[in-house]
DRENVEX-169975 format. One record per residue (C-alpha): residue in one letter; residue number from 1; x, y negated, z. Coordinates in Angstrom, 3 decimals. Example, Ala and Ser with C-alpha at 12.3 -4.5 7.8 and 13.67 -1.06 7.14 Angstrom:
2
['a' 1 [12.300 4.500 7.800]]
['s' 2 [13.670 1.060 7.140]]
This chain:
65
['m' 1 [103.151 -124.386 97.747]]
['d' 2 [100.730 -121.276 97.975]]
['w' 3 [101.710 -117.576 96.546]]
['d' 4 [99.375 -117.832 93.672]]
['r' 5 [101.059 -120.807 92.300]]
['i' 6 [104.268 -119.584 92.997]]
['k' 7 [103.287 -116.203 91.282]]
['g' 8 [102.121 -118.274 87.857]]
['r' 9 [105.173 -119.470 87.608]]
['w' 10 [107.204 -117.049 88.933]]
['k' 11 [109.986 -117.462 86.058]]
['q' 12 [110.529 -121.043 86.911]]
['v' 13 [110.424 -120.389 90.496]]
['s' 14 [112.737 -117.163 90.309]]
['g' 15 [115.796 -119.267 89.833]]
['q' 16 [115.244 -120.716 93.247]]
['a' 17 [114.727 -117.821 94.670]]
['k' 18 [118.160 -116.635 93.473]]
['q' 19 [119.631 -119.774 94.859]]
['q' 20 [118.081 -119.249 98.604]]
['w' 21 [119.196 -115.512 98.546]]
['g' 22 [122.429 -114.683 96.490]]
['k' 23 [122.196 -111.162 96.608]]
['l' 24 [119.056 -110.748 94.586]]
['t' 25 [120.091 -110.079 90.921]]
['d' 26 [118.139 -110.534 87.734]]
['d' 27 [116.926 -106.960 87.724]]
['d' 28 [115.606 -107.552 91.397]]
['l' 29 [113.633 -110.681 90.338]]
['a' 30 [112.230 -108.990 87.497]]
['r' 31 [111.163 -106.191 89.653]]
['v' 32 [109.671 -108.753 91.780]]
['d' 33 [107.832 -110.489 88.700]]
['g' 34 [105.837 -112.942 91.330]]
['k' 35 [104.538 -110.212 93.907]]
['r' 36 [105.350 -111.556 97.343]]
['e' 37 [105.455 -107.837 99.063]]
['e' 38 [107.906 -107.087 96.476]]
['l' 39 [110.094 -109.788 96.911]]
['e' 40 [110.222 -109.138 100.541]]
['g' 41 [110.988 -105.511 100.001]]
['v' 42 [113.974 -106.231 97.960]]
['l' 43 [115.348 -108.610 100.302]]
['q' 44 [115.008 -106.492 103.451]]
['e' 45 [116.894 -103.737 101.194]]
['r' 46 [119.700 -106.618 100.399]]
['y' 47 [119.845 -108.389 103.675]]
['g' 48 [119.392 -105.503 105.727]]
['k' 49 [116.988 -107.661 108.189]]
['s' 50 [113.590 -106.827 109.507]]
['k' 51 [110.224 -107.263 107.868]]
['d' 52 [109.471 -110.189 110.268]]
['e' 53 [112.302 -112.150 109.815]]
['i' 54 [112.116 -111.647 106.182]]
['r' 55 [108.415 -112.847 106.171]]
['r' 56 [109.565 -115.964 108.438]]
['e' 57 [112.270 -116.482 105.609]]
['v' 58 [110.219 -116.275 102.624]]
['d' 59 [107.625 -118.539 104.680]]
['d' 60 [109.944 -121.401 104.981]]
['w' 61 [111.351 -120.769 101.529]]
['i' 62 [107.813 -121.664 100.286]]
['g' 63 [107.267 -124.755 102.345]]
['r' 64 [110.519 -126.046 100.699]]
['i' 65 [109.542 -125.465 96.887]]
């Protein structure tokens, strides 16, 4: 699925994001509001991983949903 489709369905997809990354809060997901860069930034804050690691994780997640 491409990111434009994810952005359009964010309310539905955000639950899957929360399952994938359990440290995300409802406030985090509301702040992201379908923006990939925002999601990557929040994930970096929560998990303390590098930008490249998070980008790969998000790419893998997109491929599975």
